[in-house]
C-alpha positions as CSV (number, residue, x, y, z in Angstrom):
1,M,16.4,-46.2,1.1
2,L,12.9,-45.1,0.5
3,S,12.2,-41.9,3.4
4,K,8.5,-41.8,4.8
5,F,6.6,-38.6,5.4
6,L,4.5,-37.7,8.2
7,P,2.7,-35.0,8.6
8,L,3.0,-32.7,11.5
9,A,0.7,-33.2,14.1
10,G,-1.2,-30.2,15.9
11,V,0.6,-27.3,13.3
12,A,-2.0,-25.3,11.7
13,L,-0.8,-23.9,8.5
14,F,-3.2,-21.3,7.4
15,S,-3.5,-17.7,5.0
16,A,-6.2,-15.5,7.2
17,T,-4.2,-12.5,6.1
18,T,-2.8,-12.5,2.6
19,L,-0.2,-10.0,0.5
20,T,-2.2,-10.1,-2.9
21,N,-1.0,-7.2,-4.4
22,S,2.7,-5.8,-4.5
23,Y,4.1,-3.1,-6.5
24,T,7.3,-1.5,-7.3
25,G,9.3,-0.1,-9.8
26,A,7.8,-0.4,-13.3
27,Q,5.4,-2.4,-12.2
28,L,3.5,0.8,-11.1
29,F,3.3,1.7,-14.8
30,N,2.6,-1.7,-16.2
31,D,0.2,-2.6,-14.0
32,W,-1.8,0.2,-13.0
33,D,-3.5,3.1,-16.1
34,F,-2.5,5.7,-17.0
35,F,-5.3,8.2,-16.8
36,S,-6.1,11.0,-19.7
37,A,-9.0,12.4,-19.9
38,R,-10.6,15.6,-18.8
39,D,-9.7,16.0,-14.7
40,S,-13.2,16.0,-12.8
41,T,-12.3,18.5,-10.5
42,H,-11.8,21.1,-13.2
43,G,-7.9,21.2,-12.5
44,A,-5.3,22.7,-14.6
45,V,-3.9,19.9,-16.1
46,A,-3.1,17.5,-18.9
47,Y,-3.1,14.0,-17.8
48,L,-0.5,12.3,-20.5
49,P,-1.4,8.8,-21.9
50,R,1.0,6.1,-20.8
51,D,3.9,6.3,-23.8
52,Q,4.0,10.3,-23.8
53,A,4.3,10.4,-20.1
54,L,7.3,8.1,-20.2
55,S,8.7,9.2,-23.4
56,S,8.9,12.7,-21.4
57,S,10.8,11.2,-18.5
58,L,7.0,12.3,-16.3
59,A,7.4,8.7,-15.2
60,F,10.3,6.6,-14.6
61,V,11.9,4.4,-12.6
62,P,15.1,5.5,-11.7
63,P,18.8,3.5,-12.9
64,S,20.2,4.2,-8.6
65,S,16.9,3.0,-7.8
66,P,15.1,0.0,-9.7
67,S,12.7,-0.4,-6.8
68,A,10.9,3.1,-7.2
69,A,8.8,4.5,-9.2
70,I,8.9,8.9,-9.9
71,F,6.2,10.6,-11.6
72,G,4.0,13.7,-11.8
73,A,4.0,16.8,-13.2
74,D,6.1,19.2,-16.2
75,S,8.8,21.5,-14.4
76,K,10.0,22.9,-17.7
77,T,7.0,24.0,-20.0
78,A,5.1,27.0,-20.2
79,V,1.6,26.7,-21.2
80,A,-0.7,28.0,-23.2
81,P,-3.8,29.5,-21.4
82,G,-6.5,26.8,-20.9
83,S,-4.2,23.9,-22.0
84,G,-3.2,22.5,-18.4
85,R,0.3,21.6,-17.4
86,P,1.3,18.1,-18.0
87,S,1.0,15.3,-15.3
88,V,0.8,12.0,-14.6
89,R,-2.4,10.1,-13.0
90,L,-2.4,6.8,-12.0
91,T,-5.2,3.8,-11.3
92,T,-5.0,0.6,-10.8
93,K,-6.4,-2.0,-12.7
94,Q,-7.8,-3.9,-10.0
95,G,-10.5,-3.2,-7.9
96,W,-10.9,-4.1,-4.2
97,T,-13.5,-4.5,-1.6
98,H,-12.0,-4.5,2.1
99,G,-8.2,-4.8,2.6
100,L,-5.1,-3.4,4.5
101,F,-3.4,-0.9,1.9
102,V,-0.1,0.5,2.0
103,A,2.2,3.2,0.1
104,D,6.1,4.0,1.1
105,I,6.3,7.6,-0.2
106,A,9.3,8.8,-0.4
107,H,8.4,12.1,-1.6
108,M,4.9,13.9,-2.5
109,P,4.2,16.8,-4.6
110,T,4.2,20.2,-2.8
111,G,3.8,23.9,-3.4
112,C,1.7,26.8,-4.3
113,G,-1.4,25.5,-6.9
114,V,-0.2,21.9,-6.5
115,W,-3.2,19.6,-5.3
116,P,-2.0,15.5,-4.9
117,S,-3.5,12.7,-3.7
118,W,-3.1,9.2,-2.7
119,W,-7.2,8.0,-2.8
120,M,-9.6,5.4,-3.9
121,F,-12.5,4.9,-6.0
122,G,-15.2,2.8,-7.7
123,A,-16.6,3.5,-10.8
124,D,-20.7,4.5,-10.0
125,W,-19.5,7.2,-8.0
126,P,-20.1,8.4,-5.5
127,N,-22.5,5.1,-4.8
128,N,-19.1,3.0,-4.7
129,G,-17.6,5.4,-2.1
130,E,-14.4,7.1,-2.3
131,V,-11.5,7.5,0.3
132,D,-8.5,9.6,-0.2
133,I,-5.8,8.6,1.9
134,V,-3.4,11.1,1.4
135,E,-4.7,14.6,0.5
136,G,-4.2,18.2,0.4
137,V,-3.2,21.8,-1.3
138,H,-0.2,24.2,-1.9
139,E,2.0,24.2,1.3
140,Q,-0.4,22.3,3.7
141,R,1.6,20.8,7.0
142,G,-0.8,18.0,7.8
143,N,-2.5,15.5,6.1
144,I,-6.5,14.9,5.1
145,A,-8.1,12.0,5.3
146,S,-11.9,12.2,3.8
147,L,-14.8,9.9,2.7
148,H,-17.0,10.8,-0.2
149,T,-20.6,8.5,-0.3
150,S,-24.3,8.9,-1.5
151,A,-26.5,10.3,0.8
152,G,-26.5,9.1,4.6
153,C,-23.4,9.1,5.7
154,T,-21.8,11.5,8.9
155,I,-19.1,11.6,11.3
156,R,-19.5,13.0,14.6
157,T,-17.8,16.5,15.3
158,G,-15.0,15.5,18.2
159,P,-12.1,17.3,18.8
160,G,-9.8,13.6,18.2
161,L,-6.4,15.2,20.8
162,G,-9.4,15.6,23.4
163,E,-13.0,13.6,23.9
164,R,-12.1,11.5,21.0
165,A,-8.1,10.6,21.4
166,A,-8.5,6.9,22.0
167,E,-10.2,6.5,18.7
168,Y,-7.8,8.6,16.4
169,S,-5.3,12.0,16.5
170,G,-6.8,14.2,14.2
171,R,-9.1,17.1,14.2
172,V,-12.9,16.7,12.6
173,R,-13.1,19.4,9.6
174,S,-16.5,18.4,8.1
175,T,-18.9,16.3,9.1
176,N,-20.8,15.5,6.1
177,C,-19.1,13.1,3.9
178,A,-22.2,12.9,1.4
179,F,-22.4,14.2,-2.1
180,D,-25.2,16.4,-3.1
181,P,-26.7,16.4,-6.6
182,V,-28.8,19.0,-6.2
183,T,-26.2,21.9,-4.9
184,N,-23.3,20.0,-6.3
185,T,-21.7,19.8,-2.8
186,N,-18.9,17.6,-2.3
187,T,-16.5,18.4,0.7
188,G,-17.0,15.3,2.0
189,C,-15.9,14.5,5.8
190,G,-12.7,14.9,6.6
191,I,-10.2,14.2,9.2
192,E,-7.1,16.5,9.8
193,D,-3.8,15.7,11.7
194,V,-2.6,18.3,13.5
195,A,-0.6,16.5,16.0
196,P,2.5,18.3,16.3
197,G,5.4,17.3,14.3
198,T,4.3,14.4,12.6
199,A,5.6,16.3,9.4
200,S,2.5,13.7,7.7
201,Y,2.1,16.0,4.6
202,G,4.0,18.4,2.2
203,A,7.9,19.7,2.6
204,E,8.4,18.7,5.6
205,F,7.4,15.1,5.1
206,N,9.4,15.1,2.4
207,R,12.6,16.6,4.2
208,R,12.4,13.8,6.4
209,G,12.1,11.0,3.6
210,G,8.7,10.6,3.7
211,G,6.6,7.9,5.0
212,V,4.5,5.1,4.8
213,Y,0.3,5.6,4.8
214,V,-1.9,3.0,5.4
215,L,-5.5,2.4,5.2
216,E,-7.3,-0.2,7.0
217,W,-11.0,-0.8,5.5
218,T,-13.7,-3.2,6.8
219,D,-17.3,-3.7,6.9
220,A,-17.5,-1.9,9.8
221,E,-14.3,1.3,9.9
222,I,-12.1,2.6,7.4
223,S,-8.8,4.0,9.3
224,V,-5.7,5.9,8.3
225,W,-2.2,5.7,9.6
226,H,1.1,7.4,9.3
227,L,4.0,6.0,10.0
228,Q,7.5,7.3,10.6
229,C,9.1,5.8,7.1
230,D,12.0,4.3,9.8
231,S,9.9,2.6,12.1
232,P,9.9,-1.0,13.1
233,Q,6.1,-1.0,11.9
234,S,6.7,0.4,8.5
235,R,9.7,-1.8,7.6
236,L,7.5,-4.9,8.6
237,L,4.8,-3.7,6.5
238,M,7.2,-3.6,3.4
239,S,9.2,-6.5,3.5
240,S,7.1,-8.9,5.3
241,A,3.6,-11.1,3.9
242,A,2.5,-11.2,7.1
243,V,0.2,-8.6,8.5
244,P,1.2,-7.5,11.8
245,S,-2.6,-6.6,14.2
246,T,-3.0,-3.0,13.3
247,K,-3.2,-2.0,17.5
248,A,0.8,-2.3,16.6
249,F,0.4,1.3,14.9
250,G,-0.9,3.2,17.7
251,V,-3.4,5.7,17.6
252,P,-4.9,6.2,13.9
253,L,-4.4,9.6,11.7
254,A,-8.5,9.1,11.4
255,R,-11.0,6.5,11.7
256,F,-14.9,6.5,10.3
257,G,-17.9,4.0,10.5
258,A,-18.6,2.2,13.3
259,P,-22.4,2.6,12.8
260,E,-23.6,0.5,15.3
261,N,-22.6,3.2,17.8
262,G,-24.4,5.9,16.1
263,A,-27.5,6.0,17.3
264,R,-26.8,5.0,20.6
265,D,-23.8,8.0,21.6
266,G,-23.7,10.2,18.7
267,G,-21.1,8.2,17.2
268,D,-20.2,8.0,13.3
269,Q,-23.9,7.3,11.4
270,C,-22.4,5.9,8.2
271,D,-22.4,2.6,7.2
272,I,-19.5,1.6,5.7
273,A,-20.2,-1.9,4.5
274,S,-23.2,-0.2,1.9
275,K,-21.1,2.9,1.0
276,F,-17.8,1.7,-0.3
277,H,-16.9,-1.5,-2.4
278,D,-15.1,-2.2,-5.8
279,M,-12.7,0.6,-5.2
280,K,-9.5,1.1,-7.2
281,M,-6.3,2.9,-6.0
282,V,-4.9,6.3,-7.7
283,F,-2.4,8.8,-7.4
284,T,-2.8,12.4,-8.7
285,T,-1.2,15.1,-9.0
286,T,-3.3,17.8,-10.3
287,F,-3.4,21.8,-10.0
288,C,-5.8,24.2,-8.8
289,G,-9.1,23.1,-9.7
290,D,-12.3,22.8,-7.2
291,W,-9.8,22.9,-3.8
292,A,-6.7,24.1,-5.0
293,G,-8.1,27.3,-7.1
294,D,-11.1,28.3,-4.6
295,T,-7.8,28.7,-1.6
296,W,-5.2,30.3,-3.9
297,E,-6.0,33.5,-1.7
298,G,-7.0,32.3,1.6
299,S,-3.7,30.0,1.5
300,G,-1.7,32.8,1.3
301,C,-0.1,31.6,-2.1
302,K,-1.7,34.7,-4.0
303,A,0.0,36.9,-1.6
304,K,3.6,34.7,-1.5
305,T,3.7,34.5,-5.2
306,G,2.0,37.9,-6.8
307,V,0.0,36.4,-9.4
308,E,-3.6,37.0,-9.2
309,T,-5.1,33.5,-10.2
310,C,-4.0,29.7,-9.6
311,E,-4.4,29.4,-12.8
312,A,-2.2,32.1,-14.3
313,F,0.9,30.8,-11.8
314,V,0.2,27.4,-13.1
315,E,0.5,27.8,-16.4
316,Q,3.7,30.5,-16.5
317,N,6.0,29.2,-14.0
318,P,7.2,25.8,-14.7
319,Q,10.0,26.2,-12.2
320,M,7.9,25.9,-9.4
321,F,7.0,22.5,-9.8
322,R,10.2,21.0,-9.4
323,E,9.0,19.3,-6.2
324,A,5.7,18.6,-7.9
325,F,6.1,14.8,-8.1
326,W,5.7,11.1,-6.1
327,D,8.4,9.0,-5.2
328,V,6.6,6.0,-4.5
329,R,9.1,3.0,-3.1
330,G,6.5,0.5,-2.9
331,V,2.2,-0.3,-3.0
332,R,1.4,-3.1,-1.3
333,V,-2.5,-5.1,-0.6
334,F,-3.4,-7.2,2.0
335,Q,-6.8,-9.2,1.9
336,A,-8.3,-11.2,4.4
337,G,-9.5,-14.8,3.7
338,A,-9.8,-18.7,4.1
339,A,-6.8,-20.6,4.2
340,A,-5.3,-21.2,0.4
341,P,-4.4,-24.2,-1.3
342,L,-1.0,-25.5,-0.7
343,A,0.4,-26.0,-4.2
344,V,2.4,-29.2,-5.1
345,P,5.7,-28.4,-7.0
346,R,5.9,-30.1,-10.4
347,A,9.2,-31.9,-9.8
348,M,7.3,-33.6,-6.8
349,E,4.3,-35.0,-9.2
350,E,6.8,-36.0,-11.6
351,A,9.2,-38.0,-8.9
352,N,5.5,-39.4,-7.4
353,Q,6.7,-38.3,-3.9
354,P,4.8,-37.2,-1.3
355,E,2.8,-34.3,-1.1
356,P,4.8,-31.6,0.8
357,L,3.8,-30.9,4.3
358,M,3.9,-27.0,3.0
359,S,4.9,-25.4,-0.1
360,F,4.6,-22.0,-1.3
361,V,5.5,-19.6,-3.9
362,P,7.3,-16.8,-2.8
363,R,6.7,-13.4,-4.7
364,E,10.3,-11.0,-3.7
365,A,13.4,-13.0,-2.4
366,K,13.6,-11.3,0.4
367,V,14.0,-12.7,4.4
368,E,15.7,-10.5,6.8
369,R,19.3,-11.9,7.9
370,D,19.2,-11.1,11.6
371,A,16.2,-12.8,11.9
372,P,16.0,-15.2,15.2
373,E,16.2,-19.2,14.7
374,E,14.7,-20.5,17.9
375,D,11.4,-21.7,17.6
376,V,8.7,-19.1,18.5
377,T,4.6,-19.1,18.4
378,S,2.8,-17.8,16.2
379,T,5.4,-17.3,13.9
380,T,5.8,-16.5,9.8
381,I,7.5,-19.1,8.5
382,V,9.1,-16.7,5.0
383,T,7.5,-13.6,3.8
384,V,7.4,-12.8,0.3
385,H,5.9,-11.0,-2.6
386,S,6.1,-11.5,-6.5
387,T,5.6,-9.9,-9.7
388,R,3.8,-13.3,-11.1
389,T,2.4,-15.3,-8.6
390,Q,-0.2,-14.8,-5.6
391,T,1.6,-15.3,-2.1
392,L,0.6,-17.5,0.2
393,T,2.2,-16.7,3.8
394,E,2.5,-20.2,6.0
395,T,2.2,-19.4,9.8
396,S,2.2,-21.7,12.9
397,T,-0.1,-20.9,16.1
398,R,1.8,-23.2,18.2
399,P,5.1,-24.4,18.8
400,L,7.0,-26.0,15.7
401,P,8.4,-29.6,16.8
402,T,12.2,-30.5,15.8
403,P,11.9,-33.7,13.9
404,T,14.8,-36.3,13.5
405,S,15.8,-35.3,10.5
406,A,14.6,-32.5,7.6
407,T,14.5,-32.1,4.0
408,L,14.4,-28.4,2.7
409,G,13.6,-27.7,-1.0
410,I,14.6,-24.9,-2.9
411,R,14.1,-24.3,-6.6
412,P,14.0,-21.9,-9.5
413,G,10.3,-21.9,-11.7
414,K,12.7,-24.0,-13.9
415,I,13.4,-26.6,-11.6
416,I,17.4,-25.9,-11.2
417,N,17.7,-27.7,-8.0
418,A,14.7,-30.1,-7.3
419,P,14.0,-31.5,-3.7
420,S,15.5,-35.0,-3.4
421,E,18.7,-36.2,-1.4
422,S,21.2,-34.6,-4.4
423,G,19.4,-31.4,-4.7
424,A,18.2,-30.3,-1.5
425,K,20.2,-28.6,1.5
426,R,20.6,-31.4,4.1
427,L,20.2,-29.3,7.3
428,S,21.1,-30.2,11.1
429,A,17.6,-31.6,13.2
430,K,18.7,-30.2,15.9
431,E,18.1,-26.7,14.3
432,S,14.3,-25.6,14.2
433,Y,12.2,-25.5,11.2
434,V,12.1,-21.4,10.9
435,G,15.7,-21.8,11.4
436,R,16.4,-24.3,8.9
437,I,14.3,-22.0,6.8
438,L,16.3,-19.3,7.6
439,R,19.6,-20.7,7.0
440,A,18.8,-22.2,3.6
441,L,17.1,-19.3,2.0
442,R,20.4,-16.9,3.5
443,Q,22.6,-18.8,1.3
444,L,20.4,-18.3,-2.0
445,D,21.8,-15.9,-4.5
446,W,19.5,-13.1,-3.6
447,E,20.7,-10.8,-6.8
448,E,20.1,-13.5,-8.8
449,L,16.4,-14.1,-7.3
450,A,15.5,-10.8,-7.7
451,R,15.9,-10.3,-11.5
452,G,12.2,-12.6,-11.5
453,S,13.1,-15.8,-10.5
454,V,9.9,-17.8,-9.3
455,L,11.0,-20.2,-6.5
456,R,8.9,-22.7,-4.4
457,L,10.4,-23.7,-1.0
458,V,9.2,-27.1,0.2
459,V,9.5,-28.9,3.4
460,M,8.6,-32.1,4.3
461,E,9.3,-34.4,7.6
462,E,11.2,-37.3,7.4
463,V,11.2,-40.5,9.4
C-alpha cells in the first residue's frame, strides 16, 4: 500500500547561521594558496611556493592526526645574509564580508625573532581593512588583536578590565586604526590580553594544548574571543554546524566598533561596515621586520641571545626555530543568511516520491554519541560539514511532534541505500524525531564515511 506523506504543521526549518567552510588536514594546503612573494613587513623570511613547502616538509599532514595541518619555518639550515629563513604563508582562495571565523590551534610559532599571525585582509589594502586576530612577537605572553584601516577609524582608550570590562577584557595599546601614507605609520589600534592565567599566546599557549580563537565580524562590531581548547564552547564550535550565541563565550578579549556610540559617549568612532569588506584569512610565520626587528632589544631578546640584530640571529641559528610552526586542528567559517533551499535526493525524484520534509548533505559524518534523544525546543537536528558540499543546518524552533511512524533514509552519494521500504531504517514511533535521527546516525560506519562519502539525510512523515 502506498504511503501518504504530509508536511509537519508548525515546524520551522531554517538556516539562519550556516557552516559554509571547513578546513582540516590537507584542505589547508589544497584550498588555500601558498604566498611566495616578498614580505610586505620587510621580514627576514623567504616564503616557499606549494611544491617546495611540501617537498621540504615545511607543510605536512601528520599521519597520526590526518585532520591536522602543520606548517611553519625551516629549523635545520643556516641561511645567507639577506636571503631570509624559508617559511610558509597560507591565504584562503575565498574572501568574505562578515561572519564567524574559528581556528582550533594546537600550537603556534614562538621564540625570539618570530612574528606569527592569523589575520584577515582585503586585496585593496588598507581600504578593505585588516584584522589581526592572533598576533605577537618574540616571547610575548598575551595575544594582541588589532585593526588596520584607511583614514577615519579610532577606538576609545579604556582599561578593559576596569571601565570597559563589560565590553572586553583586554587593554588598549593604541587607538588610531588608520594607516598614514604620509608618514608610513601602520601601528593600527590594538587590544592586548592582560588577564592573568589565560595563556592566549606563545609558549604557555602551546604548553596547555593550544586553544580556539573566534572572530565575529558584523556591520557594527568586530570581536575576538580566546577559548580554552577543552571548553564546551570550543567543542561545539568545532563539531557543530549550528552556531551558539556568542554570549556563551563570555566577555571577548577585544571588541571594536559600535559607531552609534562614538559621538554620544566617547566610544569607538569607526564605521566597521565601510572599513572592512572582502577579506581573506591568512596564516603567517615571519621574522624580524617592522615589528619584531624594531623591538629586538626592547623585548630582551638581544640580551638573551647575545646576538646584535634580529636578522643575524634568524639567519645563523636554525635550531632556535624548532617551535616556529603552526599546528592547526581546523578552521571554520559560519555565515548568516536566509533560509537555504532544501535539496531533493535523486533517488526520490527517480522513484517519483513526494518531496522530503527535510533533506541536506552532511559535510562531515559526525554526531555526539551521547546526545539526548528526548524532544527539545530550538534543537539542531544534526551537525555536519564536508569537503565537497555546502552545509545546510536544519533546526526547529518548536517541539518536534511524534508521528504514527517515520522513515529515515540515509544513503551515500552513489545511492547504495535509497529511502524505501527495504532500504531505509525503520524506527519506533515512540521516539522523538531527534532521537530517531541520532539513533540511526550512530549505526553508520563512521570510519568509512570519514574517507569522503557524501551523504543525504531524508526525514519524512508517514501516515
